[in-house]
Phi, psi and omega in degrees: 000127172268111185249119176264133183275183185315314181292314177299319175294323179289328170300311177303318184289332173290315177296325177301309183302317176298322179289322180297315175301317181298319181293314182297330183287324188259337187256119190290335183285319180295320187287314185298327186257014169059045179277122178305151181292319185285340174285314183297310176300309186303310185287336168299315182291312182301328182284329176296325181282331174285329169295314178298330175294333170297332176262022174068022176254120178236141182243127174244150183248142172286107186267018185290340179280339190294320179294311174310312182292320170309300185299327181294318173308315178290323171306318185284337172292317181288324175298339181267357188272094179266127191302322178301313184295320178299326176301318180301318189266007187307316183291314179295325175299320181295318181293313180296326182293324174296318175298319176294321173293328173299318181296321184299318180295314187293315176313300186299310177302324177287317183297308182298309185299310182289328176295319173298319183286329178278001180081014184261164171303131175300340175293338170297320184285325169299319179298327183265017169249234187292334180306305184266331179282307181275336179275328175085196186291323184290319176285330179288314183296325176295309187281339170298320183289326180296317186289326182292313192278313182272326186256348177074031176280110176299148172055033186292318179296316180299309176304318178302305173303322181283330181286319176296322174291321170313303183297325185293324179285308188286336178297321186271355180254331183271332189302310180297306177303322173301315182295313174305324182284322190282323173300321176292328182295306183280343183052064180308108183297129176074003176299341182246001177293149173274096186274163181303138184288138179227158177279116180296147184262146165068221186255003170294143179050057195297345181271000180286154177277143173240136172276123185224165178231154184301319187286315179302323182298321184288320186296317179292321174300316177300316174302320186284325174297326178290323177294327172294312179301302184301312177310314180297320184289319182295316179303313181302317182300315182276000176300124185080002178258165175290350179261014180299129176232166179292160187299315183293335172295317176296311180306310182299323178300317185295315177306315179296313175306318187286313186301307184281321184292320175299318186295310194294335188268000178066023186274328196197138163259118181296133176269112188297335190282334176280318174306316177291335177286313186287330178292316180285323174298314177304316183297303187307318177282326170307307179287341184285311178297324179295318191277318183280351174263003177304133174267084189301327185297336174307323185291328176298337179285345173290140183279164179302321178296325172296317179296323183293322178296314182286329174299317175296319182301306176303314174302315178296323176304314185287321181292318176298319175299317183288316192255000175231300184299319179297310183301300191288346180266003173118359178052042180233192178288323173296322173302324179295318186284325174297321175309311186290323175292329179290319174301324181301301178269357175274344168244335193236266187199166182298318180298324178296319182301315181290326177289325172298311186292329175297315178308318183290306189286335174304321188266323186260330188135159182298154172215093186294323184287337178290316180276003164271316191277311192297316184295321182293317175294310191277342181260343188233296192297320191296327185290316177290328173283329175299320176300313182300304181308311180300322181287323176300321176295316177295346175278356181292150193295329185286353177261012179302135182284142184254000000 
């Protein structure tokens, strides 16, 4: 076994990002279907490690940096959330939220229905529904423990982690092709035209240059650090209460309060260019570490019926994005980018959704509304709605505790 320490893992993650960029630049298929660079590089490394494992060579990474990077990313989302902009997008946020809630209901209905058809415990269908796909690894692990201890479902946690891993991989792969199909269908006028250059906002077009200064960079770094510290303290305070939330939601909330509180008091205006630079760096490194350290062999532990359910869920996600998300969001370029983002966190996680949208906007042009709506819904509202939907399903008669 080869164990890489903190520094070795950081070097590996950086090389994965460079590898991903090289692949997307040189491989027409990856470029044409808008596959995110961290996904391309990370999955290739994960596949190589899978092959090495057949020769009894295993490489392990120090993933201690993964959580801080994820939290830093969500802190920058909060620091980018301007209440004035959110008010402008209020109606769009509401419509997208309804679409997201609809998918949660469909995912659980599909999972439970297929599980019963295949002779499996309906709880397995629920685990391969919104719990692990829209919820991700954290939600899956939490509910897996509940299903094992309260409902007596064997290997629930292992199934949850494997299903979430499957979703993370597919979420990063189908978003780009879905957006490409939709953009081609509507032939959005001017989406590929060369417009007058402007400074990109937030996380759109991450490869565009931003003018920054060392001092303003440090100021923004300090805001992110405060968001991480206060967010973790808030999470600890809420533990065990009815208001308990995931740590990343607390960090995002603190970022929102900092951004808008300092602005309202006239004390400080957040520099979005530095926020976007640090956010994009955190996002890229987080995805690189997450994907290159995937244990793809865990997916082999899934029985054929579970693979059938997850494959069906992937198809449903793509169809839902095309025929529901895209249509209700306006059937335009912004709607296509939103559909790509929905694929990202509908199967994987919010960072995957952002990476999907970046791959699209980097090629076709910016979409401010998509980068306003998806982070807020995918990082905050979806967890609250998902818990409500899951508990409603668990209230069904065939889930009664025996």
